[in-house]
N, C-alpha and C positions, 0 to 999 in steps of 0.2 A: 518376545512371541515363543510359544511353546513347542516343539514340533516331534511329534512322537514316532516311535521305530516303524509305527505300522504305516506310515506315509499319509496319513489322514490331513494333516496341515497341508500337503502337496497335491490332497484328492482334487479332482478337476482342473487342475493347471494343465493350460494347452502349451504343448513343449513341441515346437520345431525341431525336428530331427535332419540334419542334413550329412549324408555319409553315403560313398559309393562301395562301400566293403559291405557285401550283402551279409556274411555271417555277422560284423560286427552291428549292422544296422538291428538285424533282428535281435542279437542279444541285448542292444540298448533298448529298443523298444520293450522286452521283455521287463528289462528292469524299469522303465517308466512306467510301466503298466502295474506291475508292483508295489510300486510307491503310490497307485492312485492316479497317476496323471494321464492325461489323454496327448496320444502321439498325433501329431501335424506331420503327414509324412508317411515314411522318409522321401525326401527327394535325392536322386540318386546324381542329379546333373545339376548346374549351376541356371539353366534356364529353369527348371522344374523349381528351385531353389528360389528364385526369385519371382516365381509366378505365386506362391505360397506365400513368401513374406509379403507381396502386395495385398494378395486377398484373401487372407487368414487372420482369424483374431488369435493373438500368439502370446502368452506370457512370458516366456522365455525362448532361446534359440541354444541348440546345441548343432556345431556347426566344427564340421572336419577342416580342417584346414587345405588341404588339396583334395579336389573334387574331380575324379577324372584328369588328373594334370592340371588342372584349374584353380589359381587361387579363389579360396570364398570370399574375399574383402568387397566384392560388389554387393554381396550379400547382406554381408556385417554392416555396411553403411545404410542400406535400406532399411534394415533392423534397428537401427541407431536413429534413425532419421523419424522414425515411428514410435522411440523411447521403448524399446522392446530389449531387455538384458540379452547380451548374448556372451555364450560360453564356446571357447574355441577347444574343439578337442585336438590334440596333437601329438606325434612321436616325438617333436622338437623339445626341449627344456621351455619352462614357462616365461623365464626371463628372456631367451632367445627370443621366442614368440613374439613377446610384447614389443622388444627392440626391433621387430623386422618389419614392423608397419605401426609408428608410434601414433596415428590417430586412435587405436584400439588399446592404450595403453591400461585404460581403467577395467579393461574388460577381462572377465575370468578366465583361467587356463585349466583345463582338465587333461591333466599327462595319460597318455596311454601306456600301458594299459592301466585300466582301473576298472574298479567293482563298483558293487552296489552301494555298499558305504561310502565311497569316494563321489559318487554321482548324487545320494542323497545330501552330503554334505555341502557340495557345490551348489547345488539347487535352492537349499535351505537358505544358504549365505546369499545368493544373488536375488532371490524372491524377499527373502527377507529385507534388503537394501532398498531393493525397487518399491515394498511397501512401505517402508518409512518415508521414501519422498514423497508420498501422496498424502 
């Protein structure tokens, strides 16, 4: 699958954003929009994230690991049960985060700080892998 730099292959993908830092959420929304994605959220609480995860059509999710000092894992569990690819966004190291909760060992990790290229690359990988399963 060929993903052009203009984000055309990501165009229309619905991405759930769970991030409690307003500035980071706005930056992420802008980057996703520039890639042609539709943003679901951002959810800034676990309760809002769970509601969006249950009720929205989502192609992938970017989840801050700690949302208002609560772990995001209940949201990740719900999304995984719906077979929605999860990308954890964290300031912790990728291997440390994967080891923290072994159930999500196969989930992608987007290390903070990240830029638009990092975001595009990880979304491309995750969505390509998901499309290959179908």
